[in-house]
py3Dmol code that shows the C-alpha trace and the ligand (Angstrom):
import py3Dmol

protein = """\
ATOM      1  CA  MET A   1       0.057  -0.064  -0.135  1.00  0.00           C
ATOM      2  CA  THR A   2       1.389   3.486  -0.943  1.00  0.00           C
ATOM      3  CA  LEU A   3       0.612   6.735   0.631  1.00  0.00           C
ATOM      4  CA  ALA A   4      -1.319   7.609  -2.612  1.00  0.00           C
ATOM      5  CA  SER A   5      -3.712   4.909  -1.941  1.00  0.00           C
ATOM      6  CA  LEU A   6      -4.385   6.218   1.651  1.00  0.00           C
ATOM      7  CA  PRO A   7      -6.274   9.313   0.780  1.00  0.00           C
ATOM      8  CA  ASP A   8      -7.038  11.006   4.228  1.00  0.00           C
ATOM      9  CA  VAL A   9      -3.681  10.451   5.677  1.00  0.00           C
ATOM     10  CA  SER A  10      -1.201  13.310   6.404  1.00  0.00           C
ATOM     11  CA  PRO A  11       2.152  11.838   7.523  1.00  0.00           C
ATOM     12  CA  GLY A  12       2.809  15.043   9.486  1.00  0.00           C
ATOM     13  CA  LEU A  13      -0.427  14.530  11.254  1.00  0.00           C
ATOM     14  CA  LEU A  14       0.515  10.856  12.130  1.00  0.00           C
ATOM     15  CA  ALA A  15       3.762  12.013  13.363  1.00  0.00           C
ATOM     16  CA  ARG A  16       2.165  14.568  15.695  1.00  0.00           C
ATOM     17  CA  ILE A  17       0.098  11.664  17.013  1.00  0.00           C
ATOM     18  CA  ALA A  18       3.050   9.374  17.427  1.00  0.00           C
ATOM     19  CA  SER A  19       4.925  12.123  19.203  1.00  0.00           C
ATOM     20  CA  ASP A  20       2.075  13.176  21.554  1.00  0.00           C
ATOM     21  CA  ILE A  21       1.506   9.481  22.585  1.00  0.00           C
ATOM     22  CA  ALA A  22       5.145   8.643  22.947  1.00  0.00           C
ATOM     23  CA  ARG A  23       5.915  11.583  25.025  1.00  0.00           C
ATOM     24  CA  SER A  24       2.999  10.869  27.245  1.00  0.00           C
ATOM     25  CA  ALA A  25       3.715   7.128  27.651  1.00  0.00           C
ATOM     26  CA  GLY A  26       7.236   8.116  28.454  1.00  0.00           C
ATOM     27  CA  GLU A  27       6.279  10.398  31.317  1.00  0.00           C
ATOM     28  CA  LEU A  28       4.199   7.675  32.522  1.00  0.00           C
ATOM     29  CA  ILE A  29       6.842   4.968  32.757  1.00  0.00           C
ATOM     30  CA  LEU A  30       9.340   7.613  34.291  1.00  0.00           C
ATOM     31  CA  ALA A  31       6.739   8.212  36.951  1.00  0.00           C
ATOM     32  CA  ARG A  32       6.304   4.528  37.581  1.00  0.00           C
ATOM     33  CA  ARG A  33      10.116   4.020  37.774  1.00  0.00           C
ATOM     34  CA  GLY A  34      10.144   6.634  40.690  1.00  0.00           C
ATOM     35  CA  ALA A  35       8.162   3.984  42.572  1.00  0.00           C
ATOM     36  CA  GLY A  36      10.395   1.244  41.957  1.00  0.00           C
ATOM     37  CA  VAL A  37      10.584  -1.515  39.303  1.00  0.00           C
ATOM     38  CA  SER A  38      10.453  -5.361  39.633  1.00  0.00           C
ATOM     39  CA  VAL A  39      10.445  -7.967  36.985  1.00  0.00           C
ATOM     40  CA  ALA A  40       6.840  -9.060  36.292  1.00  0.00           C
ATOM     41  CA  ALA A  41       7.738 -11.922  33.806  1.00  0.00           C
ATOM     42  CA  THR A  42      10.551 -13.296  31.642  1.00  0.00           C
ATOM     43  CA  LYS A  43      10.010 -13.976  27.969  1.00  0.00           C
ATOM     44  CA  SER A  44      12.390 -15.644  25.565  1.00  0.00           C
ATOM     45  CA  SER A  45      15.190 -16.135  28.260  1.00  0.00           C
ATOM     46  CA  GLN A  46      15.723 -15.205  31.720  1.00  0.00           C
ATOM     47  CA  ASN A  47      17.451 -11.927  30.631  1.00  0.00           C
ATOM     48  CA  ASP A  48      14.472 -10.950  28.332  1.00  0.00           C
ATOM     49  CA  VAL A  49      12.366  -9.195  30.968  1.00  0.00           C
ATOM     50  CA  VAL A  50       9.027  -7.513  31.180  1.00  0.00           C
ATOM     51  CA  THR A  51       7.907  -5.108  33.902  1.00  0.00           C
ATOM     52  CA  GLU A  52       4.470  -4.160  34.886  1.00  0.00           C
ATOM     53  CA  ALA A  53       5.368  -0.620  33.260  1.00  0.00           C
ATOM     54  CA  ASP A  54       5.913  -2.338  29.924  1.00  0.00           C
ATOM     55  CA  ARG A  55       2.409  -3.644  30.124  1.00  0.00           C
ATOM     56  CA  GLU A  56       0.808  -0.474  31.444  1.00  0.00           C
ATOM     57  CA  SER A  57       2.488   1.679  28.998  1.00  0.00           C
ATOM     58  CA  GLU A  58       1.309  -0.559  25.934  1.00  0.00           C
ATOM     59  CA  ARG A  59      -2.184  -0.519  27.438  1.00  0.00           C
ATOM     60  CA  PHE A  60      -2.074   3.354  27.599  1.00  0.00           C
ATOM     61  CA  ILE A  61      -0.730   3.685  24.095  1.00  0.00           C
ATOM     62  CA  VAL A  62      -3.177   1.274  22.432  1.00  0.00           C
ATOM     63  CA  GLY A  63      -6.135   3.170  24.217  1.00  0.00           C
ATOM     64  CA  GLU A  64      -4.749   6.477  22.926  1.00  0.00           C
ATOM     65  CA  LEU A  65      -4.180   5.082  19.331  1.00  0.00           C
ATOM     66  CA  ARG A  66      -7.714   3.544  19.494  1.00  0.00           C
ATOM     67  CA  ALA A  67      -9.209   6.687  20.306  1.00  0.00           C
ATOM     68  CA  ALA A  68      -7.255   9.028  17.673  1.00  0.00           C
ATOM     69  CA  ARG A  69      -7.377   6.311  15.002  1.00  0.00           C
ATOM     70  CA  PRO A  70     -10.053   3.880  15.584  1.00  0.00           C
ATOM     71  CA  ASP A  71      -9.674   2.250  11.977  1.00  0.00           C
ATOM     72  CA  ASP A  72      -5.848   1.577  12.328  1.00  0.00           C
ATOM     73  CA  ALA A  73      -4.424  -1.715  13.355  1.00  0.00           C
ATOM     74  CA  VAL A  74      -1.894  -1.810  16.323  1.00  0.00           C
ATOM     75  CA  LEU A  75       0.980  -4.491  16.989  1.00  0.00           C
ATOM     76  CA  GLY A  76       2.807  -4.094  20.363  1.00  0.00           C
ATOM     77  CA  GLU A  77       5.797  -5.732  21.911  1.00  0.00           C
ATOM     78  CA  GLU A  78       3.838  -6.902  24.817  1.00  0.00           C
ATOM     79  CA  GLY A  79       1.300  -8.557  22.753  1.00  0.00           C
ATOM     80  CA  ALA A  80      -1.230  -5.936  21.645  1.00  0.00           C
ATOM     81  CA  GLY A  81      -2.684  -6.935  18.380  1.00  0.00           C
ATOM     82  CA  VAL A  82      -5.654  -4.903  17.291  1.00  0.00           C
ATOM     83  CA  ALA A  83      -7.037  -5.325  13.631  1.00  0.00           C
ATOM     84  CA  GLY A  84      -7.851  -2.489  11.437  1.00  0.00           C
ATOM     85  CA  SER A  85      -9.217  -1.489   8.200  1.00  0.00           C
ATOM     86  CA  SER A  86      -7.397   1.563   7.212  1.00  0.00           C
ATOM     87  CA  GLY A  87      -4.226   0.128   5.738  1.00  0.00           C
ATOM     88  CA  ILE A  88      -2.041   1.713   8.531  1.00  0.00           C
ATOM     89  CA  THR A  89      -0.511  -0.438  11.411  1.00  0.00           C
ATOM     90  CA  TRP A  90       0.873   1.246  14.440  1.00  0.00           C
ATOM     91  CA  VAL A  91       4.116  -0.675  15.668  1.00  0.00           C
ATOM     92  CA  VAL A  92       4.845   0.238  19.248  1.00  0.00           C
ATOM     93  CA  ASP A  93       7.494  -0.478  21.698  1.00  0.00           C
ATOM     94  CA  PRO A  94       6.181   0.668  25.198  1.00  0.00           C
ATOM     95  CA  ILE A  95       9.606   0.376  26.769  1.00  0.00           C
ATOM     96  CA  ASP A  96      12.692  -0.206  24.328  1.00  0.00           C
ATOM     97  CA  GLY A  97      15.546  -0.783  26.555  1.00  0.00           C
ATOM     98  CA  THR A  98      13.781  -2.748  29.288  1.00  0.00           C
ATOM     99  CA  VAL A  99      16.956  -3.988  30.979  1.00  0.00           C
ATOM    100  CA  ASN A 100      18.086  -0.135  31.250  1.00  0.00           C
ATOM    101  CA  TYR A 101      14.732   0.652  32.626  1.00  0.00           C
ATOM    102  CA  LEU A 102      15.255  -2.061  35.373  1.00  0.00           C
ATOM    103  CA  TYR A 103      18.520  -0.721  36.381  1.00  0.00           C
ATOM    104  CA  ASP A 104      17.546   3.049  35.933  1.00  0.00           C
ATOM    105  CA  LEU A 105      20.183   3.664  33.375  1.00  0.00           C
ATOM    106  CA  PRO A 106      19.141   6.784  31.253  1.00  0.00           C
ATOM    107  CA  ALA A 107      18.855   4.941  27.886  1.00  0.00           C
ATOM    108  CA  TYR A 108      15.254   3.668  27.387  1.00  0.00           C
ATOM    109  CA  THR A 109      12.458   4.847  25.041  1.00  0.00           C
ATOM    110  CA  VAL A 110       8.988   4.585  23.892  1.00  0.00           C
ATOM    111  CA  SER A 111       8.823   3.959  20.140  1.00  0.00           C
ATOM    112  CA  VAL A 112       5.555   4.578  18.237  1.00  0.00           C
ATOM    113  CA  ALA A 113       5.339   4.189  14.401  1.00  0.00           C
ATOM    114  CA  ALA A 114       2.655   4.342  11.720  1.00  0.00           C
ATOM    115  CA  THR A 115       3.473   1.828   9.117  1.00  0.00           C
ATOM    116  CA  VAL A 116       2.055   0.762   5.709  1.00  0.00           C
ATOM    117  CA  SER A 117       2.438  -2.715   3.922  1.00  0.00           C
ATOM    118  CA  ASP A 118       5.739  -2.629   1.745  1.00  0.00           C
ATOM    119  CA  PRO A 119       7.574  -5.984   1.376  1.00  0.00           C
ATOM    120  CA  ALA A 120      10.686  -4.133  -0.097  1.00  0.00           C
ATOM    121  CA  ALA A 121      11.173  -1.751   2.676  1.00  0.00           C
ATOM    122  CA  CYS A 122      11.865  -3.796   5.852  1.00  0.00           C
ATOM    123  CA  ALA A 123      12.064  -7.692   6.541  1.00  0.00           C
ATOM    124  CA  ASP A 124       8.832  -7.538   8.460  1.00  0.00           C
ATOM    125  CA  GLY A 125       6.964  -6.323   5.289  1.00  0.00           C
ATOM    126  CA  ARG A 126       6.007  -2.840   6.503  1.00  0.00           C
ATOM    127  CA  ARG A 127       7.544   0.743   5.891  1.00  0.00           C
ATOM    128  CA  ALA A 128       6.936   3.490   8.511  1.00  0.00           C
ATOM    129  CA  ILE A 129       5.547   6.613   7.228  1.00  0.00           C
ATOM    130  CA  ALA A 130       5.784   8.476  10.412  1.00  0.00           C
ATOM    131  CA  GLY A 131       7.127   7.901  13.856  1.00  0.00           C
ATOM    132  CA  ALA A 132       8.548   9.033  17.176  1.00  0.00           C
ATOM    133  CA  VAL A 133      10.997   7.901  19.756  1.00  0.00           C
ATOM    134  CA  TYR A 134      10.930   9.711  23.280  1.00  0.00           C
ATOM    135  CA  ASN A 135      13.537   9.084  25.941  1.00  0.00           C
ATOM    136  CA  PRO A 136      11.874  10.304  29.104  1.00  0.00           C
ATOM    137  CA  ARG A 137      15.119  10.239  31.225  1.00  0.00           C
ATOM    138  CA  THR A 138      16.664  12.934  28.810  1.00  0.00           C
ATOM    139  CA  ARG A 139      13.315  14.334  27.590  1.00  0.00           C
ATOM    140  CA  GLU A 140      14.610  14.100  23.952  1.00  0.00           C
ATOM    141  CA  LEU A 141      11.730  13.712  21.392  1.00  0.00           C
ATOM    142  CA  PHE A 142      13.122  12.295  18.027  1.00  0.00           C
ATOM    143  CA  GLU A 143      10.458  12.294  15.119  1.00  0.00           C
ATOM    144  CA  ALA A 144      10.029  12.026  11.328  1.00  0.00           C
ATOM    145  CA  TRP A 145       7.634  11.482   8.640  1.00  0.00           C
ATOM    146  CA  GLU A 146       8.250  10.218   5.223  1.00  0.00           C
ATOM    147  CA  GLY A 147       9.834  13.062   2.988  1.00  0.00           C
ATOM    148  CA  GLY A 148       9.701  15.522   5.827  1.00  0.00           C
ATOM    149  CA  GLY A 149      13.142  15.021   7.449  1.00  0.00           C
ATOM    150  CA  ALA A 150      14.102  13.953  11.017  1.00  0.00           C
ATOM    151  CA  ARG A 151      13.838  16.332  13.977  1.00  0.00           C
ATOM    152  CA  LEU A 152      15.217  16.426  17.581  1.00  0.00           C
ATOM    153  CA  ASP A 153      12.975  18.406  19.777  1.00  0.00           C
ATOM    154  CA  GLY A 154      11.844  20.296  16.621  1.00  0.00           C
ATOM    155  CA  ALA A 155      15.371  20.929  15.156  1.00  0.00           C
ATOM    156  CA  PRO A 156      16.400  19.087  11.956  1.00  0.00           C
ATOM    157  CA  ILE A 157      19.087  16.481  12.407  1.00  0.00           C
ATOM    158  CA  ARG A 158      21.592  14.659  10.029  1.00  0.00           C
ATOM    159  CA  ILE A 159      23.903  11.869  10.302  1.00  0.00           C
ATOM    160  CA  SER A 160      27.567  12.318  10.554  1.00  0.00           C
ATOM    161  CA  GLY A 161      28.231  11.022   7.103  1.00  0.00           C
ATOM    162  CA  LYS A 162      31.343   9.354   8.212  1.00  0.00           C
ATOM    163  CA  ALA A 163      32.428   6.445   5.655  1.00  0.00           C
ATOM    164  CA  GLN A 164      35.725   5.361   7.285  1.00  0.00           C
ATOM    165  CA  LEU A 165      35.372   2.468   9.739  1.00  0.00           C
ATOM    166  CA  ALA A 166      38.731   3.372  11.378  1.00  0.00           C
ATOM    167  CA  THR A 167      37.324   6.617  12.764  1.00  0.00           C
ATOM    168  CA  ALA A 168      33.730   5.410  13.340  1.00  0.00           C
ATOM    169  CA  LEU A 169      31.883   4.906  16.425  1.00  0.00           C
ATOM    170  CA  VAL A 170      29.756   2.040  16.092  1.00  0.00           C
ATOM    171  CA  ALA A 171      26.861   0.781  17.949  1.00  0.00           C
ATOM    172  CA  THR A 172      25.337  -2.601  18.201  1.00  0.00           C
ATOM    173  CA  GLY A 173      22.927  -4.746  20.397  1.00  0.00           C
ATOM    174  CA  PHE A 174      22.811  -8.317  21.591  1.00  0.00           C
ATOM    175  CA  GLY A 175      19.796 -10.639  21.480  1.00  0.00           C
ATOM    176  CA  TYR A 176      18.545 -12.627  24.552  1.00  0.00           C
ATOM    177  CA  SER A 177      19.559 -16.150  23.505  1.00  0.00           C
ATOM    178  CA  SER A 178      23.132 -17.638  24.365  1.00  0.00           C
ATOM    179  CA  GLU A 179      23.574 -18.904  20.895  1.00  0.00           C
ATOM    180  CA  ARG A 180      22.672 -15.671  19.192  1.00  0.00           C
ATOM    181  CA  ARG A 181      25.181 -14.002  21.725  1.00  0.00           C
ATOM    182  CA  ALA A 182      27.991 -16.171  21.014  1.00  0.00           C
ATOM    183  CA  GLU A 183      27.683 -15.116  17.181  1.00  0.00           C
ATOM    184  CA  GLN A 184      27.293 -11.421  18.028  1.00  0.00           C
ATOM    185  CA  ALA A 185      30.510 -11.534  20.409  1.00  0.00           C
ATOM    186  CA  ALA A 186      32.430 -13.088  17.454  1.00  0.00           C
ATOM    187  CA  ALA A 187      31.290 -10.510  14.985  1.00  0.00           C
ATOM    188  CA  VAL A 188      32.321  -7.834  17.788  1.00  0.00           C
ATOM    189  CA  ALA A 189      35.641  -9.373  18.030  1.00  0.00           C
ATOM    190  CA  ARG A 190      36.331  -9.020  14.250  1.00  0.00           C
ATOM    191  CA  LEU A 191      35.094  -5.444  14.221  1.00  0.00           C
ATOM    192  CA  LEU A 192      36.576  -3.920  17.473  1.00  0.00           C
ATOM    193  CA  PRO A 193      40.202  -3.717  16.177  1.00  0.00           C
ATOM    194  CA  LEU A 194      39.112  -1.934  13.060  1.00  0.00           C
ATOM    195  CA  ALA A 195      36.763   0.817  14.410  1.00  0.00           C
ATOM    196  CA  ARG A 196      37.330   3.947  16.519  1.00  0.00           C
ATOM    197  CA  ASP A 197      35.139   2.139  19.255  1.00  0.00           C
ATOM    198  CA  ILE A 198      31.879   0.096  19.905  1.00  0.00           C
ATOM    199  CA  ARG A 199      28.855   1.110  22.077  1.00  0.00           C
ATOM    200  CA  ARG A 200      26.305  -1.155  23.514  1.00  0.00           C
ATOM    201  CA  ILE A 201      23.662   1.393  24.623  1.00  0.00           C
ATOM    202  CA  GLY A 202      20.831  -1.077  25.265  1.00  0.00           C
ATOM    203  CA  SER A 203      17.903   0.464  23.144  1.00  0.00           C
ATOM    204  CA  ALA A 204      17.933  -0.220  19.321  1.00  0.00           C
ATOM    205  CA  SER A 205      15.336   2.759  18.913  1.00  0.00           C
ATOM    206  CA  TYR A 206      17.551   5.136  20.516  1.00  0.00           C
ATOM    207  CA  ASP A 207      20.807   3.791  18.947  1.00  0.00           C
ATOM    208  CA  LEU A 208      18.963   4.646  15.513  1.00  0.00           C
ATOM    209  CA  CYS A 209      18.163   8.021  16.739  1.00  0.00           C
ATOM    210  CA  LEU A 210      21.570   8.814  17.955  1.00  0.00           C
ATOM    211  CA  LEU A 211      22.840   7.800  14.665  1.00  0.00           C
ATOM    212  CA  ALA A 212      20.331  10.177  12.987  1.00  0.00           C
ATOM    213  CA  ALA A 213      21.664  13.053  15.303  1.00  0.00           C
ATOM    214  CA  GLY A 214      25.413  12.250  14.339  1.00  0.00           C
ATOM    215  CA  ARG A 215      26.244  11.047  17.895  1.00  0.00           C
ATOM    216  CA  LEU A 216      27.039   7.641  16.546  1.00  0.00           C
ATOM    217  CA  ASP A 217      28.533   6.931  13.198  1.00  0.00           C
ATOM    218  CA  ALA A 218      26.967   3.785  12.519  1.00  0.00           C
ATOM    219  CA  TYR A 219      24.574   1.017  14.084  1.00  0.00           C
ATOM    220  CA  TYR A 220      23.811  -2.608  13.283  1.00  0.00           C
ATOM    221  CA  GLU A 221      22.163  -5.537  14.900  1.00  0.00           C
ATOM    222  CA  VAL A 222      21.053  -9.106  13.931  1.00  0.00           C
ATOM    223  CA  GLY A 223      17.687 -10.300  15.497  1.00  0.00           C
ATOM    224  CA  LEU A 224      15.847  -7.241  16.089  1.00  0.00           C
ATOM    225  CA  LYS A 225      11.912  -7.314  16.048  1.00  0.00           C
ATOM    226  CA  PRO A 226       9.697  -4.642  14.279  1.00  0.00           C
ATOM    227  CA  TRP A 227       8.898  -2.666  17.391  1.00  0.00           C
ATOM    228  CA  ASP A 228      12.511  -2.186  18.225  1.00  0.00           C
ATOM    229  CA  TYR A 229      13.267  -0.628  14.781  1.00  0.00           C
ATOM    230  CA  ALA A 230       9.977   0.693  13.096  1.00  0.00           C
ATOM    231  CA  ALA A 231      10.353   4.360  14.123  1.00  0.00           C
ATOM    232  CA  GLY A 232      14.061   4.427  14.543  1.00  0.00           C
ATOM    233  CA  VAL A 233      14.701   3.041  10.880  1.00  0.00           C
ATOM    234  CA  LEU A 234      12.314   6.036   9.471  1.00  0.00           C
ATOM    235  CA  ILE A 235      14.213   8.457  11.712  1.00  0.00           C
ATOM    236  CA  ALA A 236      17.622   7.283  10.573  1.00  0.00           C
ATOM    237  CA  ARG A 237      16.650   7.397   6.933  1.00  0.00           C
ATOM    238  CA  GLU A 238      15.145  10.611   7.097  1.00  0.00           C
ATOM    239  CA  ALA A 239      18.533  11.860   8.620  1.00  0.00           C
ATOM    240  CA  GLY A 240      20.230  10.574   5.624  1.00  0.00           C
ATOM    241  CA  ALA A 241      21.350   7.116   6.670  1.00  0.00           C
ATOM    242  CA  ALA A 242      21.362   4.067   4.268  1.00  0.00           C
ATOM    243  CA  LEU A 243      19.602   1.210   5.836  1.00  0.00           C
ATOM    244  CA  ILE A 244      20.566  -2.169   4.464  1.00  0.00           C
ATOM    245  CA  GLY A 245      19.898  -5.851   5.283  1.00  0.00           C
ATOM    246  CA  ARG A 246      21.712  -9.218   5.259  1.00  0.00           C
ATOM    247  CA  ASP A 247      22.038  -9.262   1.384  1.00  0.00           C
ATOM    248  CA  ALA A 248      20.814  -7.356  -1.564  1.00  0.00           C
ATOM    249  CA  ALA A 249      17.603  -9.544  -1.577  1.00  0.00           C
ATOM    250  CA  THR A 250      16.758  -8.993   2.008  1.00  0.00           C
ATOM    251  CA  PRO A 251      15.775  -5.699   3.279  1.00  0.00           C
ATOM    252  CA  PRO A 252      16.615  -4.559   6.719  1.00  0.00           C
ATOM    253  CA  GLY A 253      15.150  -6.149   9.808  1.00  0.00           C
ATOM    254  CA  GLU A 254      15.504  -9.282  11.941  1.00  0.00           C
ATOM    255  CA  PRO A 255      17.839 -11.199   9.583  1.00  0.00           C
ATOM    256  CA  GLY A 256      20.233  -7.994   9.864  1.00  0.00           C
ATOM    257  CA  LEU A 257      19.986  -4.350   9.870  1.00  0.00           C
ATOM    258  CA  PHE A 258      23.046  -2.143   9.093  1.00  0.00           C
ATOM    259  CA  ALA A 259      22.612   1.815   9.217  1.00  0.00           C
ATOM    260  CA  ALA A 260      25.283   4.272   8.494  1.00  0.00           C
ATOM    261  CA  ASP A 261      26.639   6.300   5.533  1.00  0.00           C
ATOM    262  CA  PRO A 262      26.135   4.009   2.571  1.00  0.00           C
ATOM    263  CA  ALA A 263      29.776   2.866   2.270  1.00  0.00           C
ATOM    264  CA  LEU A 264      30.144   2.386   6.051  1.00  0.00           C
ATOM    265  CA  ALA A 265      27.054   0.239   6.157  1.00  0.00           C
ATOM    266  CA  GLU A 266      28.459  -2.099   3.401  1.00  0.00           C
ATOM    267  CA  THR A 267      31.780  -2.357   5.225  1.00  0.00           C
ATOM    268  CA  LEU A 268      29.969  -3.260   8.531  1.00  0.00           C
ATOM    269  CA  ARG A 269      27.855  -5.914   6.826  1.00  0.00           C
ATOM    270  CA  SER A 270      30.792  -7.582   5.145  1.00  0.00           C
ATOM    271  CA  ILE A 271      32.728  -7.774   8.369  1.00  0.00           C
ATOM    272  CA  VAL A 272      29.852  -8.833  10.664  1.00  0.00           C
ATOM    273  CA  LEU A 273      28.560 -11.523   8.500  1.00  0.00           C
ATOM    274  CA  THR A 274      31.864 -12.989   7.461  1.00  0.00           C
ATOM    275  CA  GLY A 275      32.426 -15.435  10.282  1.00  0.00           C
TER     276      GLY A 275
END
"""
ligand_1 = """\
16
IPD
C 16.030 -4.750 23.105
C 16.802 -3.458 23.035
C 18.128 -3.807 22.892
C 18.422 -4.750 21.555
C 17.606 -5.944 21.648
C 16.207 -5.545 21.884
P 13.788 -4.320 24.494
O 14.727 -4.391 23.240
O 16.420 -2.602 21.861
O 19.255 -2.855 22.580
O 19.815 -5.127 21.435
O 17.899 -6.739 20.610
O 15.402 -6.662 22.076
O 13.709 -5.913 24.994
O 14.514 -3.585 25.624
O 12.489 -3.828 24.277
"""
view = py3Dmol.view(width=600, height=400)
view.addModel(protein, "pdb")
view.setStyle({"model": 0}, {"cartoon": {"style": "trace"}})
view.addModel(ligand_1, "xyz")
view.setStyle({"model": 1}, {"stick": {}})
view.zoomTo()
view.show()
């Protein structure tokens, strides 16, 4: 589905909705954090935690989206699955960086994206047309809509544009299974001697926004889920980043996502996947 076939949709308006909801949900989880946090459940492994605040944030976001856009579908990390008829699916991470949230490290976000069907855009078959990522600890609001550029707190942002790995600050992330982590550790061992340095910040959406703002030169990860990257990919792309997948035939997403200046993204892909 293309924007042209969605007659009543203004991406700028969708971005405003995403921003308002991400900010409100962010303030909600920050307030809950003040009262203390504990693990409510674990998911794929003992390291993959969910807190009561993840669930409350998702319930809040779904309620707000249903009120603002009753015909849209919603897909959330904590299980929200609302059907819709408009062609738009909101992809929501109620807390991206849950382990940081648990430890009160100031790098967690709420990520909200409006997506349309587009198998060529990302590996999950969707393309974000508007989105927002809000970090309640820093009160930074990143937002973008397709063709409208990327913004941080209303001001335009651009990637650094650095193409050389030797002087690039590269961020990555790790999955929750031991097998995947062993592969990821091997990739970091290949990469670290060749780069300026590596960061593991702990929130994929925030990594993509920091890349968009030129505070990182590159970001890659294997194993991401759509809610981790939906809004962040749009924000990074609108800030000038190339987003590539595992190979030419596979768009960025769970099998692999490399985001940077185009030449640097290619360099990273070849090093990370050659193992
Ligand atoms: C995780 C974070 C992390 C990334 C993981 C994600 P969650 O999301 O984005 O940085 O490395 O792959 O699962 O579990 O905190 O929502």
